[in-house]
C-alpha positions as CSV (number, residue, x, y, z in Angstrom):
1,M,92.4,40.3,43.5
2,K,89.3,41.9,45.1
3,K,89.7,43.4,48.5
4,S,86.9,42.8,50.9
5,K,85.7,45.2,53.5
6,P,86.9,44.5,57.0
7,K,84.2,42.7,59.0
8,V,83.1,43.6,62.4
9,K,82.9,40.6,64.7
10,R,79.6,40.7,66.6
11,K,79.4,39.0,69.8
12,T,75.8,38.9,70.8
13,K,76.0,38.8,74.4
14,A,72.6,40.4,75.2
15,F,72.1,42.0,78.7
16,K,69.6,44.5,80.0
17,R,70.6,48.0,81.0
18,D,68.1,50.8,81.2
19,G,65.4,48.3,80.0
20,Q,67.0,47.8,76.6
21,A,68.9,44.7,75.4
22,T,72.2,45.6,73.8
23,S,74.9,43.6,72.1
24,I,78.7,43.9,72.4
25,I,80.7,44.6,69.3
26,S,84.4,44.0,69.1
27,F,86.5,45.4,66.2
28,P,89.4,43.4,64.6
29,A,92.8,44.5,66.0
30,R,94.0,45.8,62.7
31,L,91.4,48.5,62.6
32,V,92.3,49.8,66.0
33,A,96.1,49.3,65.6
34,P,96.7,53.0,64.3
35,V,94.8,54.3,67.3
36,G,97.0,52.1,69.6
37,N,100.1,53.6,68.0
38,L,98.7,57.1,68.5
39,L,98.0,56.4,72.1
40,R,101.4,54.8,72.8
41,R,103.1,57.9,71.3
42,R,100.8,60.2,73.4
43,L,101.7,58.1,76.5
44,K,105.3,58.5,75.9
45,T,105.0,62.3,75.4
46,L,102.9,62.6,78.6
47,E,105.4,60.7,80.7
48,E,108.4,62.8,79.3
49,R,106.4,66.0,80.0
50,K,105.7,64.7,83.6
51,K,109.3,64.2,84.2
52,V,110.1,67.8,83.0
53,V,107.4,69.2,85.3
54,E,108.7,67.3,88.3
55,E,112.3,68.5,87.5
56,D,111.0,72.1,87.5
57,D,109.3,71.9,90.9
58,P,111.1,74.5,93.1
59,F,110.8,72.2,96.1
60,K,113.1,69.6,94.3
61,D,115.9,72.2,93.9
62,T,118.7,71.0,96.2
63,T,120.3,74.5,96.4
64,R,117.0,76.0,97.7
65,V,117.4,78.1,100.9
66,V,114.9,76.7,103.4
67,D,115.6,78.8,106.6
68,N,116.1,82.5,105.8
69,A,114.4,82.8,102.4
70,S,112.8,86.2,101.9
71,P,109.0,86.3,101.8
72,D,108.9,87.1,98.0
73,T,111.3,84.0,97.3
74,D,109.3,81.8,99.6
75,A,106.0,82.9,97.9
76,A,107.4,82.3,94.5
77,E,108.5,78.8,95.5
78,Q,105.1,78.0,97.0
79,F,103.5,79.2,93.8
80,G,105.8,77.2,91.7
81,H,105.3,74.1,93.7
82,A,101.5,74.5,93.6
83,R,101.6,75.0,89.8
84,S,103.9,71.9,89.3
85,S,101.7,69.8,91.5
86,A,98.6,70.8,89.6
87,I,100.2,70.1,86.2
88,R,101.6,66.9,87.4
89,E,98.1,65.6,88.8
90,Q,96.5,66.5,85.4
91,L,99.2,64.7,83.5
92,E,99.0,61.6,85.8
93,R,95.1,61.6,85.1
94,R,95.7,61.7,81.3
95,I,98.5,58.9,81.6
96,I,95.9,56.7,83.5
97,E,93.2,57.4,80.8
98,T,95.6,56.6,78.0
99,R,96.9,53.4,79.7
100,K,93.2,52.4,80.2
101,A,92.3,53.0,76.5
102,L,95.3,50.9,75.5
103,T,94.2,48.1,77.7
104,R,90.8,48.3,76.2
105,I,92.4,47.9,72.7
106,K,94.3,44.9,74.0
107,I,91.2,43.1,75.2
108,G,89.0,44.1,72.3
109,K,86.8,46.5,73.9
110,Y,88.0,49.8,72.5
111,G,85.2,52.1,71.4
112,I,82.6,50.5,73.5
113,C,81.1,52.4,76.5
114,E,82.1,50.7,79.7
115,E,78.9,51.9,81.4
116,C,76.1,51.1,78.9
117,G,77.9,48.8,76.4
118,R,77.0,50.8,73.4
119,M,79.3,52.1,70.7
120,I,81.1,55.4,71.5
121,D,80.5,57.9,68.8
122,T,83.4,58.0,66.3
123,D,83.5,61.8,66.4
124,R,84.1,61.7,70.2
125,L,86.8,59.0,69.7
126,M,88.5,61.2,67.0
127,I,88.7,64.1,69.4
128,F,89.3,62.1,72.6
129,P,90.8,58.7,71.7
130,E,91.1,57.8,75.3
131,A,87.4,57.9,75.8
132,T,86.0,54.9,77.6
133,L,82.4,56.4,78.1
134,C,79.9,57.5,75.6
135,A,79.0,61.1,75.6
136,K,75.7,60.6,77.4
137,D,77.3,58.5,80.3
138,A,80.2,61.0,80.4
139,R,77.8,63.7,81.1
140,K,76.1,61.7,83.9
141,K,79.3,61.0,85.5
142,E,80.4,64.7,85.5
143,K,77.3,65.6,87.4
């Protein structure tokens, strides 16, 4: 029995952006399923790590002395809280990116730049599977 190569469904929905007509391509779900599995595992890990960081926040410690803490203890708590907050914000951002990529897989738009509608380079997706923008549009957004 001869195996055929997976076919890419082409939806030719032409639109103009930057003066160029482009078409939208969607991949069969079975091709992006492994990426979805990877992203789901990554999401679970990120959420678990966020819980650990929240538990390590010195401000969440119920035995914490609020009134008469020495200056060095207070400074350590302040630093620990700032560190926990920064890590938690970064984790929340990555969780959002991961959920967004999972949603794009679900609706059939994974691997397509949400800004220009072109394919995101596979090298970029290999390194950063949560990517929703091509490298060119990501650079523009960073500026």
